[in-house]
C-alpha positions in Angstrom: -12.8 -14.8 25.5 -11.3 -18.2 25.7 -10.2 -18.0 22.0 -8.5 -14.7 22.7 -6.7 -16.0 25.7 -5.5 -19.0 23.7 -4.2 -16.9 20.8 -1.4 -15.5 22.9 -0.4 -12.3 24.8 -0.1 -10.1 21.7 -3.7 -10.7 20.6 -6.3 -8.2 21.9 -10.1 -8.4 22.1 -12.5 -6.3 19.9 -16.1 -6.0 21.1 -18.6 -4.9 18.5 -22.3 -4.1 19.1 -25.1 -2.2 17.4 -27.6 0.4 18.3 -30.5 -0.7 16.2 -33.5 1.3 15.0 -36.6 1.0 17.3 -40.1 2.3 17.2 -39.7 3.9 20.6 -36.4 5.7 20.0 -36.1 5.9 16.2 -32.8 5.5 14.5 -30.0 4.1 16.6 -27.0 6.4 16.9 -23.4 5.2 16.2 -22.2 6.7 19.5 -21.2 5.2 22.8 -23.9 5.5 25.4 -23.4 6.2 29.1 -24.2 2.5 29.6 -21.5 1.5 27.1 -19.0 3.7 29.0 -20.0 2.1 32.4 -19.6 -1.4 31.0 -16.3 -0.9 29.2 -14.7 0.8 32.1 -15.2 -2.3 34.1 -14.4 -4.9 31.4 -11.4 -3.6 29.6 -9.0 -3.2 32.6 -9.5 -7.0 33.1 -8.7 -7.6 29.4 -5.8 -5.2 29.0 -3.8 -5.5 32.2 -3.1 -9.2 31.6 -1.9 -8.5 28.0 0.9 -5.9 28.0 1.7 -6.1 24.3 -1.9 -6.3 23.0 -4.3 -3.6 21.7 -8.0 -4.1 22.3 -10.9 -2.2 20.9 -14.6 -1.6 21.1 -16.9 -0.6 18.2 -20.5 0.6 18.1 -22.5 0.6 14.8 -25.6 2.8 14.4 -28.6 1.8 12.3 -27.6 4.2 9.5 -24.1 2.7 9.2 -22.4 5.4 11.4 -19.7 4.2 13.7 -17.8 5.1 16.8 -14.8 3.2 18.3 -12.1 3.2 20.9 -8.8 1.4 21.4 -7.7 0.1 24.8 -4.2 -0.9 26.0 -2.1 -1.3 29.1 -0.3 1.8 30.2 2.0 0.7 33.1 -0.5 -0.6 35.6 -3.7 1.0 34.3 -6.0 0.6 31.3 -5.8 3.5 28.9 -8.2 4.4 26.0 -8.5 6.8 23.2 -11.0 7.5 20.5 -10.5 5.9 17.0 -10.4 8.4 14.1 -11.5 6.0 11.5 -12.1 2.3 10.6 -10.7 0.7 7.6 -12.6 -2.1 5.8 -10.2 -3.9 3.5 -10.8 -6.3 0.7 -10.5 -5.8 -3.0 -11.3 -2.2 -2.3 -10.5 0.0 0.7 -13.4 1.7 2.6 -12.7 4.1 5.5 -15.5 4.9 7.9 -15.0 8.2 9.9 -15.9 8.4 13.5 -17.0 11.5 15.4 -13.4 11.9 16.5 -12.1 12.1 12.9 -9.7 14.9 12.1 -10.3 14.7 8.4 -11.0 17.9 6.6 -12.1 18.6 3.0 -10.0 20.6 0.6 -10.3 24.3 1.5 -10.8 25.3 -2.2 -12.8 22.5 -3.8 -12.8 24.3 -7.1 -9.2 23.3 -7.6 -10.3 19.7 -7.8 -13.5 20.3 -9.8 -12.8 18.1 -12.8 -11.6 15.2 -10.7 -14.5 15.5 -8.3 -16.9 15.0 -11.2 -15.5 11.4 -11.4 -15.2 10.3 -7.8 -17.4 12.9 -6.0 -16.9 15.0 -2.9 -16.3 11.9 -0.7 -13.5 10.8 -3.0 -11.9 14.2 -2.9 -12.0 14.2 0.9 -10.5 10.8 1.0 -7.6 11.7 -1.2 -7.0 14.8 0.9 -6.6 12.7 4.0 -5.4 9.2 3.3 -1.7 8.3 3.8 0.1 6.6 0.9 3.5 4.9 1.1 5.8 4.7 -1.9 8.5 2.1 -1.6 11.2 3.1 -4.2 11.8 6.5 -5.9 13.3 5.4 -9.2 11.6 5.1 -12.6 8.2 3.9 -11.5 8.3 5.5 -8.0 9.0 9.0 -9.3 6.2 8.9 -11.7 3.9 7.6 -9.0 4.9 10.4 -6.6 4.3 13.0 -9.3 0.9 11.6 -10.2 -0.3 11.2 -6.6 0.8 14.8 -5.7 -0.9 16.2 -8.8 -4.2 14.4 -8.3 -4.7 15.7 -4.8 -3.3 13.1 -2.3 -2.6 14.9 0.9 0.0 12.7 2.7 2.9 10.8 1.1 5.7 8.7 2.7 8.6 7.8 0.3 11.5 5.4 0.9 14.7 5.1 -1.1 18.3 4.9 -0.1 19.9 5.5 -3.5 21.8 8.6 -4.5 20.8 10.1 -7.8 23.2 9.6 -10.7 23.3 11.2 -14.2 22.2 7.9 -15.6 18.9 8.2 -13.7 17.8 11.4 -15.3 16.4 10.0 -18.6 13.8 7.8 -16.8 13.2 9.5 -13.5 10.6 12.3 -13.1 11.8 15.4 -11.2 15.5 14.6 -11.5 17.4 17.7 -12.5 21.2 18.2 -13.0 21.4 19.7 -9.6 20.0 16.5 -8.0 22.9 14.4 -9.2 25.0 13.2 -6.2 22.2 13.8 -3.7 19.6 11.4 -2.3 16.8 10.6 -4.7 14.2 11.2 -2.0 15.2 14.9 -1.7 14.5 15.4 -5.4 11.1 13.6 -4.9 10.2 15.9 -2.0 10.9 19.0 -4.0 9.0 17.8 -7.0 5.9 16.7 -5.0 5.8 19.9 -3.1 5.9 21.9 -6.4 3.0 19.9 -8.0 0.8 19.1 -5.0 -2.8 20.2 -5.3 -3.9 19.0 -1.8 -4.1 21.6 0.9 -2.5 20.9 3.3 0.1 18.6 1.7 2.8 16.7 3.6 5.5 14.4 2.3 7.9 12.5 4.6 11.0 11.1 2.8 13.2 8.4 4.4 16.7 7.9 3.1 16.5 4.1 3.6 14.9 1.0 2.1 11.2 0.5 2.9 11.9 -3.2 3.6 14.1 -2.7 6.7 12.6 -3.4 10.1 12.1 0.3 10.7 10.6 0.8 7.2 8.1 -2.1 7.6 7.1 -0.7 11.0 6.4 2.7 9.6 4.6 1.4 6.5 1.9 0.1 8.9 0.8 3.7 9.3 -0.1 3.9 5.6 -3.6 3.2 4.2 -2.2 2.0 0.9 1.2 1.3 -0.5 2.8 1.4 -4.0 5.6 -1.2 -4.5 8.2 0.4 -6.8 11.2 -1.7 -5.9 13.6 -3.4 -8.3 14.4 -6.7 -6.6 12.1 -9.7 -6.2 13.4 -10.3 -2.7 12.1 -6.8 -1.6 8.7 -7.7 -2.8 8.4 -10.7 -0.4 8.0 -8.6 2.8 5.8 -6.0 1.1 3.5 -8.8 -0.1 3.3 -10.2 3.4 2.6 -6.8 4.9 -0.3 -6.2 2.5 -2.1 -9.3 3.8 -1.0 -9.6 7.4 -1.7 -5.9 8.2 -4.5 -5.4 5.7 -2.8 -2.7 3.7 -3.7 -2.8 0.0 -0.5 -2.7 -2.1 0.0 -2.1 -5.8 3.1 -3.7 -7.3 4.4 -2.4 -10.7 7.2 -4.0 -12.8 8.4 -4.6 -16.4 10.0 -7.5 -18.1 11.8 -8.2 -21.3 11.8 -11.6 -23.1 14.7 -12.7 -25.4 14.4 -15.1 -28.3 17.0 -17.8 -29.1 19.2 -15.2 -30.8 19.3 -13.2 -27.5 17.3 -10.4 -28.9 14.2 -9.1 -27.1 11.1 -10.2 -28.9 8.6 -9.2 -26.3 8.0 -6.5 -23.6 5.6 -6.6 -20.7 4.6 -4.3 -17.9 2.2 -5.1 -15.1 0.3 -3.6 -12.2 -0.7 -6.2 -9.6 -3.0 -5.5 -6.6 -2.1 -7.3 -3.3 -5.1 -7.2 -1.0 -7.3 -9.7 0.9 -9.5 -11.5 -1.6 -7.1 -11.0 -4.5 -4.3 -13.6 -5.3 -0.9 -12.5 -3.9 2.5 -12.5 -5.6 3.1 -16.1 -4.7 -0.3 -17.2 -6.1 0.6 -15.3 -9.3 4.1 -16.7 -9.3 5.7 -13.3 -9.5 7.5 -14.7 -6.4 8.8 -18.3 -6.5 11.6 -20.0 -4.6 13.3 -20.6 -7.9 13.2 -16.9 -8.9 14.4 -15.7 -5.5 17.3 -18.2 -5.5 18.4 -17.1 -9.0 18.3 -13.5 -8.0 20.3 -14.2 -4.8 23.0 -15.9 -6.9 24.1 -12.6 -8.3 23.7 -10.3 -11.3 25.5 -12.6 -13.7 23.1 -15.5 -13.2 20.6 -15.5 -16.0 22.0 -12.4 -17.5 20.8 -13.5 -21.0 17.3 -12.7 -19.8 18.1 -9.1 -19.0 19.0 -7.5 -22.4 17.3 -4.6 -24.1 14.8 -4.5 -26.9 16.4 -5.3 -30.3 20.0 -5.3 -29.1 22.3 -8.2 -28.3 24.2 -8.8 -25.0 27.6 -7.6 -26.2 26.1 -4.2 -27.2 24.7 -3.5 -23.7 27.2 -5.0 -21.2 24.2 -7.0 -19.9 22.6 -4.0 -18.2 18.8 -4.3 -18.0 17.1 -1.5 -19.9 14.6 1.0 -18.3 12.6 3.3 -20.6 10.3 6.1 -19.6 7.3 5.1 -21.8 7.2 1.5 -20.4 7.5 2.8 -16.9 4.7 5.3 -17.6 2.4 2.6 -18.9 2.9 0.4 -15.8 2.3 3.4 -13.5 -0.8 4.3 -15.4 -2.2 0.8 -14.9 -1.3 1.0 -11.2 -3.0 4.4 -10.8 -6.2 3.1 -12.4 -6.1 0.3 -9.9 -5.5 2.9 -7.2 -8.6 4.8 -8.2 -10.7 1.7 -7.9 -9.2 0.5 -4.6 -9.4 3.9 -2.9 -12.2 5.7 -4.7 -14.3 2.8 -6.2 -14.9 4.2 -9.6 -16.4 0.9 -10.9 -17.9 -2.2 -9.5 -14.8 -4.5 -9.5 -11.1 -4.3 -8.8 -8.8 -6.0 -11.3 -6.3 -8.5 -10.1 -3.1 -8.3 -12.2 -3.1 -6.2 -15.3 -0.5 -6.9 -18.0 0.3 -5.1 -21.2 2.2 -7.1 -23.9 4.3 -6.1 -26.9 4.4 -6.9 -29.8 0.8 -8.0 -29.4 -0.3 -4.7 -28.1 -2.7 -6.5 -25.7 -3.9 -5.6 -22.3 -4.7 -8.7 -20.3 -6.1 -9.4 -16.8 -5.0 -12.5 -15.0 -7.8 -15.0 -14.1 -5.6 -17.1 -11.8 -7.4 -17.7 -8.4 -6.0 -17.7 -4.9 -3.8 -20.8 -4.5 -5.1 -23.4 -2.1 -3.2 -23.2 1.2 -1.3 -20.1 0.2 0.0 -18.0 3.1 -2.0 -14.9 1.9 -5.1 -16.7 3.2 -3.4 -17.9 6.4 -1.8 -14.6 7.3 -4.7 -12.3 6.5 -5.3 -9.9 9.4 -2.7 -11.6 11.6 -0.8 -8.4 12.2 2.3 -8.6 14.3 1.6 -12.2 15.2 2.8 -13.1 11.6 6.6 -12.6 11.4 7.8 -10.7 8.4 11.5 -10.9 7.6 13.1 -7.5 6.6 15.2 -7.3 3.5 18.1 -5.0 2.8 18.6 -3.9 -0.9 22.2 -2.8 -0.4 24.3 -4.3 -3.2 
């Protein structure tokens, strides 16, 4: 109690206890007993009324791993409570424990998902049908991600992008028809996802704004998992922080081109990097560095020699960075494989950072550990007590 008080007015208290198995009563049920109710109705008003901005909780765990939980908060001058629908256990993988109050429902026609269910089972099918996935960015990688998630049975998507579709987007963006040009990208993504969705029911909320605004970051907290499909390094910084501070596994996807001394591309790379507690973050991997962020902030002309397309020189391309569908598809495929492991646990281990290199045609997994003293360790689970700075991607 003293530690919670010292942590500040936004920090709540979570009480966890078990109902163990006994010879007299048998298996312990993961349900609140009448004694639990009596005790909490006297304790939590004391806890919550002195902490206006804090959320507190209570959890009971049965002997078979079943759980029940409540959240408590201050509502004006009284303590309010409501049942918890599910509990998320976050690390290299995401595990969700349903409570008796869970609204989750299975697919009404499981035969639709038969071939997939043979890989991840009925529990995996049910999880896909009910989890909420955020997609930050609806361009080359984002559109392919949305198409795949809708097709494979994800029931709830939230998509952010402020850009308007242009004719130049069509060759590398899934679902972008001639009629979409001049309209917000997210409108095209909604139509595409609704056409291909196999979950039932299926919902997709599209937001015509950047996911890294204050409002976007707040709403991302409602997601169980996030795909980072943004272009700029600066936008990755708040999404990386969100993954660790709010325990929301995030999959970052990107591609790079490397030029030789003659300013011709001699190598291509695409990667999919998991950000989640227990896995090195973007700073540990040096995807984000102060140097890289500074150079990006100096403008599009700074370091332009490193943004030229495969096999062509700078004067042939006006310095515009290339984006090709096959490379985007490869990165998204790596990200989706990681997604299946994080959300559905199809193997025994989650990879950290997968990279595919050309011309070597090699797939490599980073073995770099978490950096000593990195913020991803310090901020893990800190929630709103860890300040995250929003980023606007307006040019």
